[in-house]
Structures are given as C-alpha cells and as structure tokens.
PDB file with SEQRES, HELIX, SHEET and CRYST1 records, atoms N, CA, C and O in Angstrom:
SEQRES   1 A   74  MET GLU ALA ASP PHE CYS THR PRO ASP GLY ALA ARG ARG          
SEQRES   2 A   74  LEU LYS ALA LYS ILE GLU GLU TYR TRP LYS GLU ARG GLY          
SEQRES   3 A   74  TYR ASN VAL ASP VAL LYS LEU VAL GLU ALA GLY PHE VAL          
SEQRES   4 A   74  PRO ALA MET ARG SER ALA ARG THR ASP VAL ARG SER ASP          
SEQRES   5 A   74  MET VAL ASN GLY MET PRO ARG ARG ARG GLU GLN ALA GLU          
SEQRES   6 A   74  ASP ARG ARG SER ILE GLY GLU LEU ALA                          
HELIX    1 AA1 PRO A    8  GLU A   24  1                                  17    
HELIX    2 AA2 ARG A   61  LEU A   73  1                                  13    
SHEET    1 AA1 2 VAL A  31  VAL A  39  0                                        
SHEET    2 AA1 2 SER A  44  SER A  51 -1                                        
CRYST1    1.000    1.000    1.000  90.00  90.00  90.00 P 1           1          
ATOM      1  N   MET A   1       0.846  -1.189   0.000  1.00  0.00           N  
ATOM      2  CA  MET A   1       0.000   0.000   0.000  1.00  0.00           C  
ATOM      3  C   MET A   1       0.890   1.251   0.000  1.00  0.00           C  
ATOM      4  O   MET A   1       1.621   1.479   0.964  1.00  0.00           O  
ATOM      5  N   GLU A   2       0.842   2.031  -1.020  1.00  0.00           N  
ATOM      6  CA  GLU A   2       1.731   3.188  -1.203  1.00  0.00           C  
ATOM      7  C   GLU A   2       1.491   4.307  -0.188  1.00  0.00           C  
ATOM      8  O   GLU A   2       2.449   4.918   0.286  1.00  0.00           O  
ATOM      9  N   ALA A   3       0.249   4.580   0.147  1.00  0.00           N  
ATOM     10  CA  ALA A   3      -0.063   5.731   1.011  1.00  0.00           C  
ATOM     11  C   ALA A   3      -0.217   5.348   2.481  1.00  0.00           C  
ATOM     12  O   ALA A   3      -0.670   6.170   3.278  1.00  0.00           O  
ATOM     13  N   ASP A   4       0.146   4.125   2.858  1.00  0.00           N  
ATOM     14  CA  ASP A   4       0.022   3.708   4.253  1.00  0.00           C  
ATOM     15  C   ASP A   4       1.262   4.156   5.015  1.00  0.00           C  
ATOM     16  O   ASP A   4       2.296   3.489   4.982  1.00  0.00           O  
ATOM     17  N   PHE A   5       1.151   5.284   5.696  1.00  0.00           N  
ATOM     18  CA  PHE A   5       2.285   5.859   6.398  1.00  0.00           C  
ATOM     19  C   PHE A   5       2.425   5.343   7.827  1.00  0.00           C  
ATOM     20  O   PHE A   5       3.294   5.812   8.562  1.00  0.00           O  
ATOM     21  N   CYS A   6       1.594   4.394   8.236  1.00  0.00           N  
ATOM     22  CA  CYS A   6       1.676   3.814   9.587  1.00  0.00           C  
ATOM     23  C   CYS A   6       2.574   2.587   9.643  1.00  0.00           C  
ATOM     24  O   CYS A   6       2.936   2.139  10.731  1.00  0.00           O  
ATOM     25  N   THR A   7       2.937   2.037   8.491  1.00  0.00           N  
ATOM     26  CA  THR A   7       3.859   0.899   8.476  1.00  0.00           C  
ATOM     27  C   THR A   7       5.278   1.443   8.628  1.00  0.00           C  
ATOM     28  O   THR A   7       5.515   2.618   8.348  1.00  0.00           O  
ATOM     29  N   PRO A   8       6.223   0.617   9.064  1.00  0.00           N  
ATOM     30  CA  PRO A   8       7.606   1.105   9.187  1.00  0.00           C  
ATOM     31  C   PRO A   8       8.157   1.673   7.881  1.00  0.00           C  
ATOM     32  O   PRO A   8       8.811   2.716   7.888  1.00  0.00           O  
ATOM     33  N   ASP A   9       7.900   0.996   6.763  1.00  0.00           N  
ATOM     34  CA  ASP A   9       8.395   1.483   5.475  1.00  0.00           C  
ATOM     35  C   ASP A   9       7.712   2.786   5.072  1.00  0.00           C  
ATOM     36  O   ASP A   9       8.364   3.721   4.608  1.00  0.00           O  
ATOM     37  N   GLY A  10       6.406   2.838   5.253  1.00  0.00           N  
ATOM     38  CA  GLY A  10       5.668   4.063   4.914  1.00  0.00           C  
ATOM     39  C   GLY A  10       6.074   5.231   5.789  1.00  0.00           C  
ATOM     40  O   GLY A  10       6.170   6.360   5.308  1.00  0.00           O  
ATOM     41  N   ALA A  11       6.316   4.977   7.074  1.00  0.00           N  
ATOM     42  CA  ALA A  11       6.744   6.037   7.990  1.00  0.00           C  
ATOM     43  C   ALA A  11       8.119   6.568   7.595  1.00  0.00           C  
ATOM     44  O   ALA A  11       8.363   7.772   7.672  1.00  0.00           O  
ATOM     45  N   ARG A  12       9.024   5.672   7.170  1.00  0.00           N  
ATOM     46  CA  ARG A  12      10.352   6.121   6.715  1.00  0.00           C  
ATOM     47  C   ARG A  12      10.229   7.002   5.477  1.00  0.00           C  
ATOM     48  O   ARG A  12      10.918   8.016   5.358  1.00  0.00           O  
ATOM     49  N   ARG A  13       9.332   6.604   4.540  1.00  0.00           N  
ATOM     50  CA  ARG A  13       9.127   7.428   3.332  1.00  0.00           C  
ATOM     51  C   ARG A  13       8.568   8.800   3.692  1.00  0.00           C  
ATOM     52  O   ARG A  13       8.998   9.815   3.144  1.00  0.00           O  
ATOM     53  N   LEU A  14       7.611   8.826   4.613  1.00  0.00           N  
ATOM     54  CA  LEU A  14       7.022  10.099   5.030  1.00  0.00           C  
ATOM     55  C   LEU A  14       8.054  10.974   5.721  1.00  0.00           C  
ATOM     56  O   LEU A  14       8.105  12.178   5.467  1.00  0.00           O  
ATOM     57  N   LYS A  15       8.875  10.399   6.586  1.00  0.00           N  
ATOM     58  CA  LYS A  15       9.945  11.129   7.269  1.00  0.00           C  
ATOM     59  C   LYS A  15      10.875  11.794   6.252  1.00  0.00           C  
ATOM     60  O   LYS A  15      11.196  12.977   6.367  1.00  0.00           O  
ATOM     61  N   ALA A  16      11.301  11.014   5.258  1.00  0.00           N  
ATOM     62  CA  ALA A  16      12.193  11.543   4.223  1.00  0.00           C  
ATOM     63  C   ALA A  16      11.528  12.673   3.441  1.00  0.00           C  
ATOM     64  O   ALA A  16      12.168  13.680   3.141  1.00  0.00           O  
ATOM     65  N   LYS A  17      10.242  12.509   3.109  1.00  0.00           N  
ATOM     66  CA  LYS A  17       9.525  13.551   2.362  1.00  0.00           C  
ATOM     67  C   LYS A  17       9.429  14.848   3.161  1.00  0.00           C  
ATOM     68  O   LYS A  17       9.632  15.931   2.613  1.00  0.00           O  
ATOM     69  N   ILE A  18       9.121  14.742   4.451  1.00  0.00           N  
ATOM     70  CA  ILE A  18       9.002  15.934   5.303  1.00  0.00           C  
ATOM     71  C   ILE A  18      10.344  16.645   5.404  1.00  0.00           C  
ATOM     72  O   ILE A  18      10.420  17.862   5.232  1.00  0.00           O  
ATOM     73  N   GLU A  19      11.405  15.889   5.681  1.00  0.00           N  
ATOM     74  CA  GLU A  19      12.736  16.492   5.823  1.00  0.00           C  
ATOM     75  C   GLU A  19      13.195  17.147   4.522  1.00  0.00           C  
ATOM     76  O   GLU A  19      13.742  18.249   4.536  1.00  0.00           O  
ATOM     77  N   GLU A  20      12.972  16.469   3.407  1.00  0.00           N  
ATOM     78  CA  GLU A  20      13.377  17.019   2.106  1.00  0.00           C  
ATOM     79  C   GLU A  20      12.590  18.279   1.765  1.00  0.00           C  
ATOM     80  O   GLU A  20      13.163  19.263   1.297  1.00  0.00           O  
ATOM     81  N   TYR A  21      11.279  18.252   1.998  1.00  0.00           N  
ATOM     82  CA  TYR A  21      10.425  19.401   1.707  1.00  0.00           C  
ATOM     83  C   TYR A  21      10.929  20.647   2.429  1.00  0.00           C  
ATOM     84  O   TYR A  21      11.101  21.695   1.807  1.00  0.00           O  
ATOM     85  N   TRP A  22      11.166  20.541   3.733  1.00  0.00           N  
ATOM     86  CA  TRP A  22      11.570  21.716   4.500  1.00  0.00           C  
ATOM     87  C   TRP A  22      13.020  22.095   4.252  1.00  0.00           C  
ATOM     88  O   TRP A  22      13.368  23.274   4.326  1.00  0.00           O  
ATOM     89  N   LYS A  23      13.883  21.110   3.955  1.00  0.00           N  
ATOM     90  CA  LYS A  23      15.288  21.431   3.653  1.00  0.00           C  
ATOM     91  C   LYS A  23      15.384  22.281   2.388  1.00  0.00           C  
ATOM     92  O   LYS A  23      16.185  23.214   2.329  1.00  0.00           O  
ATOM     93  N   GLU A  24      14.568  21.964   1.369  1.00  0.00           N  
ATOM     94  CA  GLU A  24      14.545  22.736   0.124  1.00  0.00           C  
ATOM     95  C   GLU A  24      14.118  24.183   0.370  1.00  0.00           C  
ATOM     96  O   GLU A  24      14.419  25.066  -0.433  1.00  0.00           O  
ATOM     97  N   ARG A  25      13.425  24.423   1.466  1.00  0.00           N  
ATOM     98  CA  ARG A  25      12.941  25.770   1.793  1.00  0.00           C  
ATOM     99  C   ARG A  25      13.793  26.460   2.858  1.00  0.00           C  
ATOM    100  O   ARG A  25      13.409  27.507   3.380  1.00  0.00           O  
ATOM    101  N   GLY A  26      14.948  25.875   3.179  1.00  0.00           N  
ATOM    102  CA  GLY A  26      15.878  26.507   4.096  1.00  0.00           C  
ATOM    103  C   GLY A  26      15.648  26.224   5.569  1.00  0.00           C  
ATOM    104  O   GLY A  26      16.190  26.921   6.427  1.00  0.00           O  
ATOM    105  N   TYR A  27      14.852  25.211   5.869  1.00  0.00           N  
ATOM    106  CA  TYR A  27      14.567  24.860   7.261  1.00  0.00           C  
ATOM    107  C   TYR A  27      15.153  23.495   7.586  1.00  0.00           C  
ATOM    108  O   TYR A  27      15.328  22.649   6.709  1.00  0.00           O  
ATOM    109  N   ASN A  28      15.449  23.300   8.855  1.00  0.00           N  
ATOM    110  CA  ASN A  28      15.951  22.020   9.317  1.00  0.00           C  
ATOM    111  C   ASN A  28      14.996  21.496  10.379  1.00  0.00           C  
ATOM    112  O   ASN A  28      14.905  22.063  11.468  1.00  0.00           O  
ATOM    113  N   VAL A  29      14.289  20.427  10.072  1.00  0.00           N  
ATOM    114  CA  VAL A  29      13.366  19.841  11.045  1.00  0.00           C  
ATOM    115  C   VAL A  29      13.913  18.506  11.513  1.00  0.00           C  
ATOM    116  O   VAL A  29      14.582  17.795  10.763  1.00  0.00           O  
ATOM    117  N   ASP A  30      13.622  18.177  12.756  1.00  0.00           N  
ATOM    118  CA  ASP A  30      14.039  16.916  13.335  1.00  0.00           C  
ATOM    119  C   ASP A  30      12.825  16.001  13.363  1.00  0.00           C  
ATOM    120  O   ASP A  30      11.874  16.250  14.103  1.00  0.00           O  
ATOM    121  N   VAL A  31      12.855  14.941  12.558  1.00  0.00           N  
ATOM    122  CA  VAL A  31      11.746  14.004  12.470  1.00  0.00           C  
ATOM    123  C   VAL A  31      12.213  12.661  13.023  1.00  0.00           C  
ATOM    124  O   VAL A  31      13.265  12.150  12.641  1.00  0.00           O  
ATOM    125  N   LYS A  32      11.425  12.108  13.915  1.00  0.00           N  
ATOM    126  CA  LYS A  32      11.750  10.820  14.525  1.00  0.00           C  
ATOM    127  C   LYS A  32      10.624   9.825  14.275  1.00  0.00           C  
ATOM    128  O   LYS A  32       9.459  10.203  14.147  1.00  0.00           O  
ATOM    129  N   LEU A  33      10.991   8.546  14.208  1.00  0.00           N  
ATOM    130  CA  LEU A  33      10.017   7.476  14.069  1.00  0.00           C  
ATOM    131  C   LEU A  33       9.918   6.756  15.405  1.00  0.00           C  
ATOM    132  O   LEU A  33      10.933   6.409  16.008  1.00  0.00           O  
ATOM    133  N   VAL A  34       8.691   6.533  15.867  1.00  0.00           N  
ATOM    134  CA  VAL A  34       8.444   5.876  17.146  1.00  0.00           C  
ATOM    135  C   VAL A  34       7.588   4.638  16.898  1.00  0.00           C  
ATOM    136  O   VAL A  34       6.464   4.726  16.403  1.00  0.00           O  
ATOM    137  N   GLU A  35       8.148   3.486  17.254  1.00  0.00           N  
ATOM    138  CA  GLU A  35       7.404   2.234  17.124  1.00  0.00           C  
ATOM    139  C   GLU A  35       6.362   2.176  18.234  1.00  0.00           C  
ATOM    140  O   GLU A  35       6.719   2.171  19.412  1.00  0.00           O  
ATOM    141  N   ALA A  36       5.080   2.131  17.879  1.00  0.00           N  
ATOM    142  CA  ALA A  36       4.012   2.129  18.878  1.00  0.00           C  
ATOM    143  C   ALA A  36       3.583   0.717  19.253  1.00  0.00           C  
ATOM    144  O   ALA A  36       2.821   0.537  20.203  1.00  0.00           O  
ATOM    145  N   GLY A  37       4.055  -0.278  18.528  1.00  0.00           N  
ATOM    146  CA  GLY A  37       3.659  -1.645  18.835  1.00  0.00           C  
ATOM    147  C   GLY A  37       2.237  -1.934  18.376  1.00  0.00           C  
ATOM    148  O   GLY A  37       1.660  -1.201  17.573  1.00  0.00           O  
ATOM    149  N   PHE A  38       1.690  -3.019  18.905  1.00  0.00           N  
ATOM    150  CA  PHE A  38       0.343  -3.434  18.511  1.00  0.00           C  
ATOM    151  C   PHE A  38      -0.707  -2.509  19.111  1.00  0.00           C  
ATOM    152  O   PHE A  38      -0.673  -2.210  20.305  1.00  0.00           O  
ATOM    153  N   VAL A  39      -1.636  -2.059  18.279  1.00  0.00           N  
ATOM    154  CA  VAL A  39      -2.724  -1.187  18.707  1.00  0.00           C  
ATOM    155  C   VAL A  39      -4.030  -1.945  18.474  1.00  0.00           C  
ATOM    156  O   VAL A  39      -4.407  -2.199  17.330  1.00  0.00           O  
ATOM    157  N   PRO A  40      -4.726  -2.311  19.568  1.00  0.00           N  
ATOM    158  CA  PRO A  40      -5.952  -3.101  19.406  1.00  0.00           C  
ATOM    159  C   PRO A  40      -6.994  -2.448  18.493  1.00  0.00           C  
ATOM    160  O   PRO A  40      -7.650  -3.140  17.715  1.00  0.00           O  
ATOM    161  N   ALA A  41      -7.149  -1.142  18.581  1.00  0.00           N  
ATOM    162  CA  ALA A  41      -8.159  -0.468  17.756  1.00  0.00           C  
ATOM    163  C   ALA A  41      -7.848  -0.603  16.263  1.00  0.00           C  
ATOM    164  O   ALA A  41      -8.760  -0.716  15.444  1.00  0.00           O  
ATOM    165  N   MET A  42      -6.573  -0.592  15.917  1.00  0.00           N  
ATOM    166  CA  MET A  42      -6.167  -0.743  14.519  1.00  0.00           C  
ATOM    167  C   MET A  42      -5.995  -2.214  14.140  1.00  0.00           C  
ATOM    168  O   MET A  42      -5.965  -2.560  12.959  1.00  0.00           O  
ATOM    169  N   ARG A  43      -5.885  -3.062  15.140  1.00  0.00           N  
ATOM    170  CA  ARG A  43      -5.622  -4.488  14.949  1.00  0.00           C  
ATOM    171  C   ARG A  43      -4.329  -4.735  14.210  1.00  0.00           C  
ATOM    172  O   ARG A  43      -4.211  -5.684  13.434  1.00  0.00           O  
ATOM    173  N   SER A  44      -3.340  -3.854  14.462  1.00  0.00           N  
ATOM    174  CA  SER A  44      -2.019  -4.010  13.852  1.00  0.00           C  
ATOM    175  C   SER A  44      -1.014  -3.157  14.621  1.00  0.00           C  
ATOM    176  O   SER A  44      -1.377  -2.384  15.507  1.00  0.00           O  
ATOM    177  N   ALA A  45       0.238  -3.316  14.265  1.00  0.00           N  
ATOM    178  CA  ALA A  45       1.276  -2.454  14.836  1.00  0.00           C  
ATOM    179  C   ALA A  45       1.298  -1.150  14.060  1.00  0.00           C  
ATOM    180  O   ALA A  45       0.783  -1.065  12.946  1.00  0.00           O  
ATOM    181  N   ARG A  46       1.896  -0.143  14.658  1.00  0.00           N  
ATOM    182  CA  ARG A  46       1.935   1.146  13.970  1.00  0.00           C  
ATOM    183  C   ARG A  46       3.252   1.841  14.274  1.00  0.00           C  
ATOM    184  O   ARG A  46       3.862   1.598  15.315  1.00  0.00           O  
ATOM    185  N   THR A  47       3.687   2.698  13.372  1.00  0.00           N  
ATOM    186  CA  THR A  47       4.875   3.521  13.546  1.00  0.00           C  
ATOM    187  C   THR A  47       4.439   4.980  13.477  1.00  0.00           C  
ATOM    188  O   THR A  47       3.854   5.411  12.483  1.00  0.00           O  
ATOM    189  N   ASP A  48       4.725   5.739  14.535  1.00  0.00           N  
ATOM    190  CA  ASP A  48       4.368   7.158  14.574  1.00  0.00           C  
ATOM    191  C   ASP A  48       5.503   8.004  14.011  1.00  0.00           C  
ATOM    192  O   ASP A  48       6.676   7.664  14.166  1.00  0.00           O  
ATOM    193  N   VAL A  49       5.149   9.108  13.354  1.00  0.00           N  
ATOM    194  CA  VAL A  49       6.109  10.073  12.837  1.00  0.00           C  
ATOM    195  C   VAL A  49       5.958  11.330  13.674  1.00  0.00           C  
ATOM    196  O   VAL A  49       4.889  11.940  13.702  1.00  0.00           O  
ATOM    197  N   ARG A  50       7.034  11.719  14.360  1.00  0.00           N  
ATOM    198  CA  ARG A  50       6.986  12.892  15.236  1.00  0.00           C  
ATOM    199  C   ARG A  50       8.092  13.855  14.866  1.00  0.00           C  
ATOM    200  O   ARG A  50       9.166  13.444  14.427  1.00  0.00           O  
ATOM    201  N   SER A  51       7.826  15.140  15.043  1.00  0.00           N  
ATOM    202  CA  SER A  51       8.831  16.147  14.686  1.00  0.00           C  
ATOM    203  C   SER A  51       8.909  17.237  15.745  1.00  0.00           C  
ATOM    204  O   SER A  51       8.111  17.292  16.680  1.00  0.00           O  
ATOM    205  N   ASP A  52       9.902  18.103  15.561  1.00  0.00           N  
ATOM    206  CA  ASP A  52      10.076  19.234  16.472  1.00  0.00           C  
ATOM    207  C   ASP A  52       9.377  20.495  15.961  1.00  0.00           C  
ATOM    208  O   ASP A  52       9.626  21.588  16.468  1.00  0.00           O  
ATOM    209  N   MET A  53       8.508  20.349  14.966  1.00  0.00           N  
ATOM    210  CA  MET A  53       7.796  21.512  14.434  1.00  0.00           C  
ATOM    211  C   MET A  53       6.766  22.002  15.452  1.00  0.00           C  
ATOM    212  O   MET A  53       6.271  21.230  16.273  1.00  0.00           O  
ATOM    213  N   VAL A  54       6.455  23.281  15.385  1.00  0.00           N  
ATOM    214  CA  VAL A  54       5.472  23.884  16.281  1.00  0.00           C  
ATOM    215  C   VAL A  54       4.300  24.369  15.433  1.00  0.00           C  
ATOM    216  O   VAL A  54       4.481  25.157  14.504  1.00  0.00           O  
ATOM    217  N   ASN A  55       3.103  23.895  15.759  1.00  0.00           N  
ATOM    218  CA  ASN A  55       1.901  24.237  14.991  1.00  0.00           C  
ATOM    219  C   ASN A  55       2.080  23.965  13.505  1.00  0.00           C  
ATOM    220  O   ASN A  55       1.592  24.719  12.663  1.00  0.00           O  
ATOM    221  N   GLY A  56       2.786  22.879  13.188  1.00  0.00           N  
ATOM    222  CA  GLY A  56       2.984  22.469  11.811  1.00  0.00           C  
ATOM    223  C   GLY A  56       4.032  23.254  11.051  1.00  0.00           C  
ATOM    224  O   GLY A  56       4.205  23.047   9.850  1.00  0.00           O  
ATOM    225  N   MET A  57       4.735  24.151  11.727  1.00  0.00           N  
ATOM    226  CA  MET A  57       5.769  24.959  11.070  1.00  0.00           C  
ATOM    227  C   MET A  57       7.127  24.673  11.710  1.00  0.00           C  
ATOM    228  O   MET A  57       7.226  24.543  12.930  1.00  0.00           O  
ATOM    229  N   PRO A  58       8.173  24.576  10.883  1.00  0.00           N  
ATOM    230  CA  PRO A  58       9.502  24.306  11.431  1.00  0.00           C  
ATOM    231  C   PRO A  58      10.128  25.543  12.051  1.00  0.00           C  
ATOM    232  O   PRO A  58       9.718  26.675  11.793  1.00  0.00           O  
ATOM    233  N   ARG A  59      11.127  25.291  12.872  1.00  0.00           N  
ATOM    234  CA  ARG A  59      11.916  26.385  13.440  1.00  0.00           C  
ATOM    235  C   ARG A  59      13.254  26.390  12.732  1.00  0.00           C  
ATOM    236  O   ARG A  59      13.836  25.333  12.491  1.00  0.00           O  
ATOM    237  N   ARG A  60      13.745  27.571  12.397  1.00  0.00           N  
ATOM    238  CA  ARG A  60      15.061  27.663  11.770  1.00  0.00           C  
ATOM    239  C   ARG A  60      16.124  27.527  12.845  1.00  0.00           C  
ATOM    240  O   ARG A  60      16.200  28.347  13.760  1.00  0.00           O  
ATOM    241  N   ARG A  61      16.917  26.525  12.738  1.00  0.00           N  
ATOM    242  CA  ARG A  61      17.978  26.341  13.714  1.00  0.00           C  
ATOM    243  C   ARG A  61      19.070  27.389  13.546  1.00  0.00           C  
ATOM    244  O   ARG A  61      19.740  27.746  14.516  1.00  0.00           O  
ATOM    245  N   GLU A  62      19.254  27.879  12.343  1.00  0.00           N  
ATOM    246  CA  GLU A  62      20.274  28.896  12.112  1.00  0.00           C  
ATOM    247  C   GLU A  62      19.973  30.149  12.936  1.00  0.00           C  
ATOM    248  O   GLU A  62      20.891  30.761  13.481  1.00  0.00           O  
ATOM    249  N   GLN A  63      18.701  30.534  13.031  1.00  0.00           N  
ATOM    250  CA  GLN A  63      18.336  31.724  13.801  1.00  0.00           C  
ATOM    251  C   GLN A  63      18.626  31.528  15.272  1.00  0.00           C  
ATOM    252  O   GLN A  63      19.121  32.441  15.932  1.00  0.00           O  
ATOM    253  N   ALA A  64      18.330  30.361  15.791  1.00  0.00           N  
ATOM    254  CA  ALA A  64      18.593  30.100  17.204  1.00  0.00           C  
ATOM    255  C   ALA A  64      20.092  30.152  17.475  1.00  0.00           C  
ATOM    256  O   ALA A  64      20.517  30.671  18.507  1.00  0.00           O  
ATOM    257  N   GLU A  65      20.890  29.623  16.564  1.00  0.00           N  
ATOM    258  CA  GLU A  65      22.345  29.657  16.738  1.00  0.00           C  
ATOM    259  C   GLU A  65      22.850  31.080  16.623  1.00  0.00           C  
ATOM    260  O   GLU A  65      23.757  31.469  17.360  1.00  0.00           O  
ATOM    261  N   ASP A  66      22.279  31.881  15.702  1.00  0.00           N  
ATOM    262  CA  ASP A  66      22.684  33.279  15.552  1.00  0.00           C  
ATOM    263  C   ASP A  66      22.401  34.064  16.826  1.00  0.00           C  
ATOM    264  O   ASP A  66      23.240  34.854  17.259  1.00  0.00           O  
ATOM    265  N   ARG A  67      21.228  33.861  17.437  1.00  0.00           N  
ATOM    266  CA  ARG A  67      20.885  34.575  18.675  1.00  0.00           C  
ATOM    267  C   ARG A  67      21.845  34.202  19.789  1.00  0.00           C  
ATOM    268  O   ARG A  67      22.251  35.058  20.575  1.00  0.00           O  
ATOM    269  N   ARG A  68      22.213  32.922  19.861  1.00  0.00           N  
ATOM    270  CA  ARG A  68      23.137  32.471  20.893  1.00  0.00           C  
ATOM    271  C   ARG A  68      24.488  33.139  20.734  1.00  0.00           C  
ATOM    272  O   ARG A  68      25.070  33.587  21.722  1.00  0.00           O  
ATOM    273  N   SER A  69      25.007  33.217  19.496  1.00  0.00           N  
ATOM    274  CA  SER A  69      26.317  33.823  19.296  1.00  0.00           C  
ATOM    275  C   SER A  69      26.269  35.328  19.500  1.00  0.00           C  
ATOM    276  O   SER A  69      27.262  35.908  19.941  1.00  0.00           O  
ATOM    277  N   ILE A  70      25.135  35.995  19.192  1.00  0.00           N  
ATOM    278  CA  ILE A  70      24.999  37.431  19.452  1.00  0.00           C  
ATOM    279  C   ILE A  70      24.998  37.673  20.958  1.00  0.00           C  
ATOM    280  O   ILE A  70      25.613  38.626  21.437  1.00  0.00           O  
ATOM    281  N   GLY A  71      24.303  36.803  21.707  1.00  0.00           N  
ATOM    282  CA  GLY A  71      24.279  36.926  23.162  1.00  0.00           C  
ATOM    283  C   GLY A  71      25.651  36.742  23.766  1.00  0.00           C  
ATOM    284  O   GLY A  71      25.955  37.356  24.789  1.00  0.00           O  
ATOM    285  N   GLU A  72      26.496  35.909  23.162  1.00  0.00           N  
ATOM    286  CA  GLU A  72      27.849  35.688  23.677  1.00  0.00           C  
ATOM    287  C   GLU A  72      28.728  36.895  23.442  1.00  0.00           C  
ATOM    288  O   GLU A  72      29.654  37.156  24.209  1.00  0.00           O  
ATOM    289  N   LEU A  73      28.435  37.650  22.358  1.00  0.00           N  
ATOM    290  CA  LEU A  73      29.227  38.827  22.049  1.00  0.00           C  
ATOM    291  C   LEU A  73      28.872  40.006  22.948  1.00  0.00           C  
ATOM    292  O   LEU A  73      29.722  40.858  23.207  1.00  0.00           O  
ATOM    293  N   ALA A  74      27.631  40.069  23.427  1.00  0.00           N  
ATOM    294  CA  ALA A  74      27.176  41.208  24.221  1.00  0.00           C  
ATOM    295  C   ALA A  74      27.762  41.204  25.610  1.00  0.00           C  
ATOM    296  O   ALA A  74      27.475  42.100  26.404  1.00  0.00           O  
TER     297      ALA A  74                                                      
END                                                                             
C-alpha cells in the first residue's frame, strides 16, 4: 500500500519527504520514528512520525544559533 504511512516502510518514506520538503525551503526539522507496537483499535502495529515543528511549522535552527552567538558577544 503506497499511502500507508503507519507501516515502518511508509513512515520512513514520510519522514524523508518531510525532511526534504523543509530542507529545500531553508529549514531544518528533526523528524523521529516511534514504534508504537500493537494497537488493538487498529488491529495491527503502527509507527508514529513525530517532529520538532510547532503548529505544523519548522523552526530555523540557524536563527537560534545566531541569537546564541549574538548573546555571547554582548
């Protein structure tokens, strides 16, 4: 199943797509895969895709590093 993003393979594909999408736009997101194990409601195992994005938007790590180095200079 191509669009099943709950399987380990599908979750890896989704992770790669998310990271590539935001990298092309100058953002660096941290995406992790979490094995949830067997879920009775789904009657199968599932893999969750989690990220460090806030409200669906990534944070630029470069800006956070720039603020830190500016604070060190002050």
